C-alpha positions as CSV (number, residue, x, y, z in Angstrom):
1,M,-5.4,10.8,-16.9
2,L,-4.5,9.9,-13.1
3,D,-8.0,9.4,-11.1
4,P,-7.0,8.4,-7.3
5,G,-8.9,4.7,-6.7
6,F,-9.1,4.1,-10.4
7,G,-5.9,3.8,-11.9
8,P,-4.2,4.5,-15.2
9,S,-2.5,0.8,-15.7
10,G,-5.6,-0.9,-16.3
11,H,-5.6,-1.5,-20.3
12,G,-2.4,-2.6,-21.4
13,L,0.2,0.8,-20.3
14,T,3.7,-0.1,-22.1
15,N,6.7,2.1,-22.2
16,A,4.8,5.0,-20.0
17,T,6.0,7.2,-17.6
18,L,5.6,9.6,-14.8
19,S,8.1,12.0,-13.3
20,R,8.1,14.8,-11.4
21,N,5.0,15.4,-10.3
22,I,3.6,15.9,-7.0
23,M,0.6,13.9,-5.9
24,T,-1.0,14.9,-2.3
25,G,-5.0,13.4,-3.1
26,N,-6.8,13.4,0.0
27,C,-7.7,10.2,-0.6
28,T,-7.6,5.8,-0.1
29,E,-4.6,5.8,-2.2
30,S,-2.7,8.7,-4.1
31,L,-2.2,6.5,-7.0
32,A,-3.7,2.9,-7.9
33,L,-2.4,1.3,-10.2
34,S,-4.4,-1.7,-11.4
35,P,-3.7,-4.8,-14.3
36,Q,-6.9,-5.8,-15.7
37,S,-7.7,-9.2,-17.0
38,G,-5.8,-9.9,-20.4
39,D,-4.1,-6.7,-20.0
40,T,0.1,-6.9,-20.2
41,D,1.5,-3.4,-18.3
42,T,5.0,-3.3,-19.8
43,N,7.9,-0.4,-18.9
44,A,5.9,1.9,-16.7
45,H,8.4,4.1,-14.8
46,I,7.3,5.8,-11.7
47,N,10.4,7.9,-11.0
48,M,11.1,11.7,-9.5
49,N,8.1,12.1,-7.7
50,T,6.5,13.4,-4.3
51,I,3.9,11.2,-3.5
52,S,1.7,11.2,-0.4
53,C,-1.4,10.7,0.8
54,G,-2.4,14.8,2.0
55,S,-3.9,14.7,5.6
56,T,-6.0,11.8,4.9
57,P,-5.2,8.1,6.6
58,C,-4.3,6.5,3.6
59,R,-4.4,2.7,2.4
60,F,-1.1,3.0,0.6
61,P,0.3,6.1,-1.0
62,I,0.7,3.2,-4.5
63,E,-0.8,0.1,-5.0
64,C,-0.7,-1.9,-7.5
65,N,-3.6,-4.4,-7.5
66,S,-5.1,-6.7,-10.0
67,D,-8.8,-7.9,-10.3
68,V,-6.9,-11.5,-11.1
69,S,-4.4,-13.4,-9.3
70,L,-1.0,-11.9,-9.5
71,D,0.2,-11.6,-13.1
72,S,3.7,-12.8,-14.0
73,S,3.4,-11.1,-17.3
74,Q,3.6,-7.7,-16.3
75,T,7.6,-6.8,-16.6
76,G,9.9,-4.0,-17.0
77,W,8.2,-1.9,-13.9
78,Q,10.3,1.0,-12.1
79,F,9.3,2.8,-8.9
80,N,12.7,4.6,-8.7
81,D,13.9,7.7,-7.0
82,N,11.1,8.8,-5.0
83,Y,9.9,10.6,-1.8
84,W,6.6,8.6,-0.4
85,V,5.0,10.6,2.9
86,V,3.3,7.3,4.4
87,N,1.1,8.2,6.8
88,N,0.0,4.1,7.6
89,L,0.8,1.3,5.5
90,G,4.3,1.8,2.4
91,N,3.3,0.7,-1.0
92,S,1.4,-2.8,-2.0
93,L,3.4,-3.7,-5.5
94,V,1.6,-7.1,-5.8
95,S,0.4,-7.1,-9.1
96,C,3.9,-5.4,-11.2
97,G,5.4,-8.4,-12.0
98,S,8.7,-8.3,-12.2
99,Y,10.4,-4.7,-11.1
100,E,12.4,-2.8,-9.6
101,E,11.5,0.0,-6.5
102,A,15.0,1.6,-5.7
103,R,16.4,5.2,-4.2
104,N,13.6,6.2,-2.8
105,Y,13.2,7.9,0.6
106,F,10.1,7.2,2.5
107,S,9.2,9.4,4.9
108,Y,6.8,7.5,8.1
109,I,4.9,10.6,9.8
110,T,2.5,9.5,12.5
111,G,-0.9,8.3,10.9
112,T,-3.7,5.3,11.8
113,H,-3.2,2.1,10.9
114,N,-6.1,0.7,9.8
115,G,-5.9,-3.1,10.6
116,M,-5.3,-4.1,7.7
117,Q,-1.9,-6.0,8.3
118,Q,-0.1,-7.5,10.8
119,F,2.5,-4.4,11.1
120,T,2.2,-1.3,11.6
121,Y,4.2,0.2,8.4
122,G,6.0,-1.3,5.8
123,N,5.9,-1.9,2.1
124,E,4.4,-5.0,0.1
125,V,6.0,-7.0,-1.8
126,S,4.2,-10.1,-3.3
127,C,5.0,-12.0,-7.4
128,D,4.0,-14.4,-8.9
129,A,6.7,-17.3,-8.3
130,A,7.0,-17.4,-11.9
131,C,7.8,-13.8,-12.7
132,S,11.5,-14.0,-13.8
133,P,13.2,-11.7,-12.6
134,A,11.9,-11.5,-9.8
135,P,11.1,-8.0,-7.8
136,S,14.2,-6.2,-7.3
137,V,13.9,-3.7,-3.8
138,H,17.4,-2.0,-3.4
139,D,19.7,1.2,-2.0
140,N,16.7,3.0,-0.6
141,Y,15.7,4.9,2.9
142,V,13.6,4.5,5.2
143,D,13.2,7.2,7.6
144,G,10.8,6.4,10.9
145,R,12.2,9.2,13.1
146,S,9.1,11.5,13.1
147,A,6.3,8.4,13.3
148,D,4.6,6.8,16.2
149,P,6.6,4.4,18.1
150,G,6.8,1.1,17.8
151,N,6.9,1.3,13.7
152,S,7.8,-2.0,13.0
153,D,9.6,-3.2,9.2
154,G,10.5,-1.4,5.9
155,W,9.3,-4.3,3.7
156,Y,7.6,-7.7,4.3
157,V,7.1,-10.2,2.2
158,T,4.1,-12.1,1.5
159,G,4.4,-13.9,-1.7
160,G,6.7,-15.3,-5.1
161,A,9.9,-16.8,-5.0
162,N,13.9,-15.2,-5.2
163,N,12.9,-11.5,-4.3
164,T,16.1,-9.4,-3.9
165,F,16.8,-6.7,-1.5
166,V,20.3,-5.3,-1.3
167,N,21.8,-1.6,0.3
168,N,18.8,-1.0,1.7
169,N,18.2,1.8,5.3
170,V,16.0,1.9,7.9
171,I,15.9,4.9,10.5
172,S,14.5,5.0,13.6
173,V,11.8,1.3,12.8
174,A,12.1,-1.1,15.3
175,N,12.3,-4.4,13.8
176,L,14.2,-5.8,10.4
177,T,14.3,-4.4,6.9
178,V,12.8,-7.3,5.4
179,V,10.3,-9.4,6.9
180,F,9.4,-12.5,5.0
181,E,5.8,-13.5,6.1
182,G,5.5,-15.3,2.6
183,G,7.2,-16.1,-0.1
184,T,11.1,-16.1,0.1
185,G,14.2,-14.2,-1.0
186,T,17.4,-12.5,0.4
187,E,18.6,-9.8,2.1
188,S,22.2,-8.2,2.4
189,G,23.5,-5.2,2.8
190,T,21.2,-3.3,4.8
191,T,21.9,-1.1,7.5
192,H,19.7,-0.3,10.6
193,S,19.4,3.2,12.5
194,D,21.5,4.9,10.5
195,F,22.0,8.7,10.9
196,G,24.9,9.1,9.3
197,V,24.3,8.4,5.9
198,M,22.6,11.4,3.8
199,A,19.0,10.8,2.2
200,P,19.3,9.9,-1.3
201,L,18.6,12.8,-4.1
202,A,14.3,12.1,-4.7
203,A,12.2,14.7,-6.0
204,G,11.1,17.4,-3.0
C-alpha cells in the first residue's frame, strides 16, 4: 500500500518494484520511504513513474528518511527513468544507503519555497560514509525554464563520501549542477543551459 506521509518501505522491503504509475497527491510528500530501525530495505526499484505533489507546494516529491541515523546497510535502491514535477525542493534521498538515480527528468515549476534548506530547489544526496558503493547520480536532466527566477542547483550533498555525479544536465538553473554543502564526491561530464539535448525517455 502506498500511503502518502507514511511510506511503503518501513519493514524490511526487499526486491520490490514500483513502476509505470502516476502519483499526483496533494500532500507534503507524494512518496515517503521510511526505513525503520533494525530493518534492511534492499533492491527497491522506483522506475518509470510520473510523480508530483499535485497543486500543493510540497516538501519533497519523494523522501527517503529513517527514524535513525543513516543506514549503510540499505543497498540496491534505484530511482531511474522517472518524470518528477518539482514545485519546491527536489528529492531527499538521505537514508537509502547505496542507490542509483539515473535518467530522470526533473521539471522545476513555479511554487513556494518552504525555507527548509539553503537552496530554493535541489535534490538532496546523503549517505553514511560507510556506504559502499556510494550513491551514483548520472544522466539526469533538471529543467528550470518554467520555474521561479533564481533557481539554484540540481543536487546538493549533505553527507557521505565518494558520491559520484556523471553526465547530468541543467537547463536554466542559475548555479552549479552539484553543490557540496557537506560530504564529498566527484562531478564530471555536466552541461549547463543545454537546450540542444533532448529529454530522456521517461514516464509521461
